[in-house]
MARMARVO-922071 format. One record per atom (N, C-alpha, C): residue number from 1; residue in three letters; atom name; z, y, x. Coordinates in Angstrom, 3 decimals. Layout:
% MARMARVO-922071
<rec NUM,'ALA','CA',<Z,Y,X>>
...
This chain:
% MARMARVO-922071
<rec 1,'MET','N',<-7.881,-9.823,-10.185>>
<rec 1,'MET','CA',<-6.575,-9.381,-9.743>>
<rec 1,'MET','C',<-6.659,-8.938,-8.291>>
<rec 2,'MET','N',<-5.936,-7.891,-7.944>>
<rec 2,'MET','CA',<-5.932,-7.369,-6.585>>
<rec 2,'MET','C',<-4.488,-7.371,-6.088>>
<rec 3,'GLU','N',<-4.301,-7.739,-4.836>>
<rec 3,'GLU','CA',<-2.975,-7.757,-4.257>>
<rec 3,'GLU','C',<-2.983,-7.033,-2.928>>
<rec 4,'LEU','N',<-1.897,-6.339,-2.611>>
<rec 4,'LEU','CA',<-1.689,-5.824,-1.268>>
<rec 4,'LEU','C',<-0.669,-6.744,-0.627>>
<rec 5,'ILE','N',<-0.990,-7.211,0.576>>
<rec 5,'ILE','CA',<-0.129,-8.174,1.245>>
<rec 5,'ILE','C',<0.192,-7.656,2.634>>
<rec 6,'GLY','N',<1.472,-7.681,2.999>>
<rec 6,'GLY','CA',<1.858,-7.205,4.312>>
<rec 6,'GLY','C',<1.641,-5.720,4.442>>
<rec 7,'ARG','N',<1.202,-5.252,5.602>>
<rec 7,'ARG','CA',<1.033,-3.811,5.807>>
<rec 7,'ARG','C',<-0.216,-3.256,5.142>>
<rec 8,'LEU','N',<-1.385,-3.764,5.486>>
<rec 8,'LEU','CA',<-2.609,-3.154,4.975>>
<rec 8,'LEU','C',<-3.697,-4.162,4.649>>
<rec 9,'VAL','N',<-3.319,-5.357,4.231>>
<rec 9,'VAL','CA',<-4.324,-6.366,3.935>>
<rec 9,'VAL','C',<-4.576,-6.391,2.437>>
<rec 10,'LEU','N',<-5.829,-6.307,2.054>>
<rec 10,'LEU','CA',<-6.212,-6.296,0.646>>
<rec 10,'LEU','C',<-6.950,-7.581,0.315>>
<rec 11,'ARG','N',<-6.553,-8.220,-0.782>>
<rec 11,'ARG','CA',<-7.254,-9.414,-1.234>>
<rec 11,'ARG','C',<-7.820,-9.111,-2.621>>
<rec 12,'VAL','N',<-9.096,-9.353,-2.804>>
<rec 12,'VAL','CA',<-9.752,-9.096,-4.082>>
<rec 12,'VAL','C',<-10.182,-10.433,-4.674>>
<rec 13,'LYS','N',<-9.890,-10.637,-5.961>>
<rec 13,'LYS','CA',<-10.265,-11.880,-6.625>>
<rec 13,'LYS','C',<-11.197,-11.572,-7.791>>
<rec 14,'ASN','N',<-12.167,-12.440,-8.031>>
<rec 14,'ASN','CA',<-13.069,-12.357,-9.183>>
<rec 14,'ASN','C',<-13.801,-11.023,-9.282>>
<rec 15,'ASN','N',<-14.215,-10.471,-8.151>>
<rec 15,'ASN','CA',<-14.954,-9.209,-8.131>>
<rec 15,'ASN','C',<-14.239,-8.091,-8.863>>
<rec 16,'PHE','N',<-12.934,-8.155,-8.916>>
<rec 16,'PHE','CA',<-12.141,-7.154,-9.631>>
<rec 16,'PHE','C',<-12.376,-5.756,-9.092>>
<rec 17,'MET','N',<-12.625,-5.653,-7.781>>
<rec 17,'MET','CA',<-12.775,-4.348,-7.158>>
<rec 17,'MET','C',<-13.917,-3.561,-7.798>>
<rec 18,'GLU','N',<-14.968,-4.242,-8.241>>
<rec 18,'GLU','CA',<-16.093,-3.556,-8.852>>
<rec 18,'GLU','C',<-15.704,-2.893,-10.168>>
<rec 19,'LYS','N',<-14.725,-3.447,-10.873>>
<rec 19,'LYS','CA',<-14.314,-2.937,-12.175>>
<rec 19,'LYS','C',<-13.075,-2.057,-12.076>>
<rec 20,'SER','N',<-12.437,-2.061,-10.952>>
<rec 20,'SER','CA',<-11.164,-1.383,-10.770>>
<rec 20,'SER','C',<-11.315,0.119,-10.621>>
<rec 21,'LYS','N',<-10.272,0.810,-11.022>>
<rec 21,'LYS','CA',<-10.209,2.248,-10.799>>
<rec 21,'LYS','C',<-9.119,2.549,-9.778>>
<rec 22,'THR','N',<-8.908,1.618,-8.862>>
<rec 22,'THR','CA',<-7.886,1.779,-7.838>>
<rec 22,'THR','C',<-8.464,2.552,-6.656>>
<rec 23,'GLU','N',<-7.688,3.512,-6.161>>
<rec 23,'GLU','CA',<-8.112,4.303,-5.005>>
<rec 23,'GLU','C',<-7.156,4.047,-3.851>>
<rec 24,'PHE','N',<-7.714,3.940,-2.652>>
<rec 24,'PHE','CA',<-6.949,3.798,-1.428>>
<rec 24,'PHE','C',<-7.254,5.016,-0.571>>
<rec 25,'ILE','N',<-6.236,5.810,-0.295>>
<rec 25,'ILE','CA',<-6.425,7.038,0.463>>
<rec 25,'ILE','C',<-5.531,6.985,1.697>>
<rec 26,'ILE','N',<-6.148,7.009,2.869>>
<rec 26,'ILE','CA',<-5.369,7.031,4.106>>
<rec 26,'ILE','C',<-5.051,8.489,4.408>>
<rec 27,'ILE','N',<-3.780,8.809,4.424>>
<rec 27,'ILE','CA',<-3.350,10.167,4.724>>
<rec 27,'ILE','C',<-3.259,10.294,6.243>>
<rec 28,'LYS','N',<-3.973,11.253,6.787>>
<rec 28,'LYS','CA',<-4.020,11.422,8.240>>
<rec 28,'LYS','C',<-2.612,11.477,8.820>>
<rec 29,'ASN','N',<-2.373,10.611,9.800>>
<rec 29,'ASN','CA',<-1.079,10.502,10.489>>
<rec 29,'ASN','C',<0.071,10.209,9.535>>
<rec 30,'GLY','N',<-0.230,9.573,8.398>>
<rec 30,'GLY','CA',<0.805,9.282,7.401>>
<rec 30,'GLY','C',<0.562,7.968,6.689>>
<rec 31,'PRO','N',<1.077,7.860,5.477>>
<rec 31,'PRO','CA',<1.028,6.600,4.739>>
<rec 31,'PRO','C',<-0.322,6.332,4.075>>
<rec 32,'LEU','N',<-0.424,5.162,3.473>>
<rec 32,'LEU','CA',<-1.554,4.787,2.640>>
<rec 32,'LEU','C',<-1.171,5.105,1.205>>
<rec 33,'HIS','N',<-1.952,5.943,0.553>>
<rec 33,'HIS','CA',<-1.711,6.331,-0.832>>
<rec 33,'HIS','C',<-2.571,5.429,-1.708>>
<rec 34,'VAL','N',<-1.937,4.659,-2.597>>
<rec 34,'VAL','CA',<-2.651,3.760,-3.494>>
<rec 34,'VAL','C',<-2.364,4.211,-4.916>>
<rec 35,'LYS','N',<-3.424,4.418,-5.693>>
<rec 35,'LYS','CA',<-3.205,4.798,-7.087>>
<rec 35,'LYS','C',<-4.244,4.135,-7.967>>
<rec 36,'GLY','N',<-3.819,3.822,-9.184>>
<rec 36,'GLY','CA',<-4.714,3.185,-10.137>>
<rec 36,'GLY','C',<-4.158,1.894,-10.669>>
<rec 37,'ASN','N',<-5.037,0.923,-10.856>>
<rec 37,'ASN','CA',<-4.713,-0.359,-11.463>>
<rec 37,'ASN','C',<-4.575,-1.410,-10.363>>
<rec 38,'PHE','N',<-3.341,-1.783,-10.014>>
<rec 38,'PHE','CA',<-3.136,-2.742,-8.935>>
<rec 38,'PHE','C',<-1.819,-3.481,-9.120>>
<rec 39,'THR','N',<-1.674,-4.569,-8.383>>
<rec 39,'THR','CA',<-0.448,-5.358,-8.341>>
<rec 39,'THR','C',<0.023,-5.392,-6.901>>
<rec 40,'LEU','N',<1.299,-5.220,-6.689>>
<rec 40,'LEU','CA',<1.860,-5.239,-5.342>>
<rec 40,'LEU','C',<2.843,-6.397,-5.244>>
<rec 41,'LYS','N',<2.665,-7.239,-4.224>>
<rec 41,'LYS','CA',<3.562,-8.373,-3.999>>
<rec 41,'LYS','C',<4.275,-8.218,-2.676>>
<rec 42,'GLY','N',<5.530,-8.640,-2.644>>
<rec 42,'GLY','CA',<6.295,-8.652,-1.414>>
<rec 42,'GLY','C',<5.934,-9.857,-0.567>>
<rec 43,'THR','N',<6.474,-9.906,0.639>>
<rec 43,'THR','CA',<6.189,-11.036,1.526>>
<rec 43,'THR','C',<6.749,-12.338,0.974>>
<rec 44,'ASP','N',<7.709,-12.235,0.044>>
<rec 44,'ASP','CA',<8.270,-13.430,-0.593>>
<rec 44,'ASP','C',<7.430,-13.897,-1.772>>
<rec 45,'GLY','N',<6.335,-13.177,-2.073>>
<rec 45,'GLY','CA',<5.446,-13.558,-3.161>>
<rec 45,'GLY','C',<5.837,-12.992,-4.516>>
<rec 46,'LYS','N',<6.972,-12.322,-4.584>>
<rec 46,'LYS','CA',<7.424,-11.745,-5.850>>
<rec 46,'LYS','C',<6.759,-10.396,-6.087>>
<rec 47,'LEU','N',<6.454,-10.119,-7.354>>
<rec 47,'LEU','CA',<5.861,-8.842,-7.709>>
<rec 47,'LEU','C',<6.862,-7.719,-7.497>>
<rec 48,'ILE','N',<6.371,-6.619,-6.956>>
<rec 48,'ILE','CA',<7.180,-5.422,-6.770>>
<rec 48,'ILE','C',<6.812,-4.474,-7.897>>
<rec 49,'ASP','N',<7.812,-3.993,-8.600>>
<rec 49,'ASP','CA',<7.580,-3.122,-9.740>>
<rec 49,'ASP','C',<7.082,-1.760,-9.282>>
<rec 50,'VAL','N',<5.862,-1.423,-9.663>>
<rec 50,'VAL','CA',<5.287,-0.115,-9.363>>
<rec 50,'VAL','C',<4.641,0.415,-10.634>>
<rec 51,'VAL','N',<4.486,1.703,-10.707>>
<rec 51,'VAL','CA',<3.868,2.303,-11.888>>
<rec 51,'VAL','C',<2.364,2.330,-11.657>>
<rec 52,'ASP','N',<1.809,3.417,-11.215>>
<rec 52,'ASP','CA',<0.373,3.481,-10.967>>
<rec 52,'ASP','C',<0.043,4.227,-9.686>>
<rec 53,'GLU','N',<1.080,4.454,-8.859>>
<rec 53,'GLU','CA',<0.865,5.198,-7.625>>
<rec 53,'GLU','C',<1.979,4.870,-6.635>>
<rec 54,'VAL','N',<1.605,4.570,-5.387>>
<rec 54,'VAL','CA',<2.592,4.306,-4.337>>
<rec 54,'VAL','C',<2.091,4.875,-3.018>>
<rec 55,'TYR','N',<3.028,5.100,-2.108>>
<rec 55,'TYR','CA',<2.727,5.483,-0.734>>
<rec 55,'TYR','C',<3.277,4.364,0.140>>
<rec 56,'LEU','N',<2.396,3.683,0.855>>
<rec 56,'LEU','CA',<2.779,2.529,1.655>>
<rec 56,'LEU','C',<2.848,2.879,3.133>>
<rec 57,'CYS','N',<3.842,2.316,3.798>>
<rec 57,'CYS','CA',<4.076,2.560,5.220>>
<rec 57,'CYS','C',<2.910,2.040,6.061>>
<rec 58,'ARG','N',<2.470,2.860,7.014>>
<rec 58,'ARG','CA',<1.472,2.425,7.997>>
<rec 58,'ARG','C',<2.038,2.417,9.405>>
<rec 59,'CYS','N',<3.202,3.045,9.619>>
<rec 59,'CYS','CA',<3.737,3.133,10.980>>
<rec 59,'CYS','C',<4.600,1.926,11.342>>
<rec 60,'GLY','N',<5.081,1.209,10.337>>
<rec 60,'GLY','CA',<5.920,0.043,10.577>>
<rec 60,'GLY','C',<7.393,0.355,10.746>>
<rec 61,'ALA','N',<7.784,1.628,10.680>>
<rec 61,'ALA','CA',<9.173,2.009,10.928>>
<rec 61,'ALA','C',<9.980,2.281,9.658>>
<rec 62,'SER','N',<9.348,2.236,8.495>>
<rec 62,'SER','CA',<10.049,2.545,7.245>>
<rec 62,'SER','C',<11.215,1.586,7.030>>
<rec 63,'LYS','N',<12.311,2.115,6.566>>
<rec 63,'LYS','CA',<13.463,1.280,6.216>>
<rec 63,'LYS','C',<13.379,0.856,4.751>>
<rec 64,'ASN','N',<12.305,1.246,4.075>>
<rec 64,'ASN','CA',<12.096,0.915,2.671>>
<rec 64,'ASN','C',<10.733,0.237,2.485>>
<rec 65,'LYS','N',<10.367,-0.649,3.426>>
<rec 65,'LYS','CA',<9.061,-1.311,3.382>>
<rec 65,'LYS','C',<8.893,-2.096,2.092>>
<rec 66,'PRO','N',<7.725,-2.106,1.537>>
<rec 66,'PRO','CA',<6.464,-1.633,2.080>>
<rec 66,'PRO','C',<6.211,-0.146,1.854>>
<rec 67,'PHE','N',<7.186,0.542,1.265>>
<rec 67,'PHE','CA',<6.989,1.944,0.913>>
<rec 67,'PHE','C',<7.287,2.874,2.075>>
<rec 68,'CYS','N',<6.620,4.008,2.090>>
<rec 68,'CYS','CA',<6.825,5.027,3.110>>
<rec 68,'CYS','C',<8.143,5.748,2.859>>
<rec 69,'ASP','N',<8.895,5.976,3.916>>
<rec 69,'ASP','CA',<10.128,6.771,3.799>>
<rec 69,'ASP','C',<10.077,8.009,4.694>>
<rec 70,'GLY','N',<8.888,8.308,5.233>>
<rec 70,'GLY','CA',<8.728,9.485,6.092>>
<rec 70,'GLY','C',<8.953,9.218,7.563>>
<rec 71,'SER','N',<9.230,7.973,7.932>>
<rec 71,'SER','CA',<9.503,7.641,9.332>>
<rec 71,'SER','C',<8.330,7.948,10.256>>
<rec 72,'HIS','N',<7.122,8.005,9.720>>
<rec 72,'HIS','CA',<5.949,8.293,10.553>>
<rec 72,'HIS','C',<6.053,9.672,11.207>>
<rec 73,'LYS','N',<6.867,10.547,10.627>>
<rec 73,'LYS','CA',<7.009,11.896,11.191>>
<rec 73,'LYS','C',<7.677,11.855,12.561>>
<rec 74,'THR','N',<8.551,10.866,12.771>>
<rec 74,'THR','CA',<9.215,10.755,14.077>>
<rec 74,'THR','C',<8.669,9.593,14.919>>
<rec 75,'HIS','N',<8.160,8.549,14.275>>
<rec 75,'HIS','CA',<7.640,7.400,15.003>>
<rec 75,'HIS','C',<6.146,7.499,15.258>>
<rec 76,'GLY','N',<5.464,8.219,14.411>>
<rec 76,'GLY','CA',<4.048,8.497,14.626>>
<rec 76,'GLY','C',<3.076,7.450,14.157>>
<rec 77,'VAL','N',<2.040,7.929,13.538>>
<rec 77,'VAL','CA',<0.820,7.186,13.242>>
<rec 77,'VAL','C',<-0.267,8.154,13.658>>
<rec 78,'ASN','N',<-1.070,7.778,14.618>>
<rec 78,'ASN','CA',<-2.098,8.692,15.109>>
<rec 78,'ASN','C',<-3.471,8.267,14.672>>
<rec 79,'ASP','N',<-4.040,9.041,13.778>>
<rec 79,'ASP','CA',<-5.397,8.781,13.297>>
<rec 79,'ASP','C',<-6.394,9.642,14.030>>
């Protein structure tokens, strides 16, 4: 099982990453694009319903955390 916790921390259990088809793509000056087979948990430990693709906030300014809402365009993430 794989979990994303907080902003960009990844925890891998039971060598799942070796068998996973999950991709993590850092979009230059933008969000983290995650697609594939994964589980997303909120800071309260509850599962967040996702399909197979999400864009996660990296700038910290999103009003829809952990998801990107485009705030990086005005607040900036400089890669």
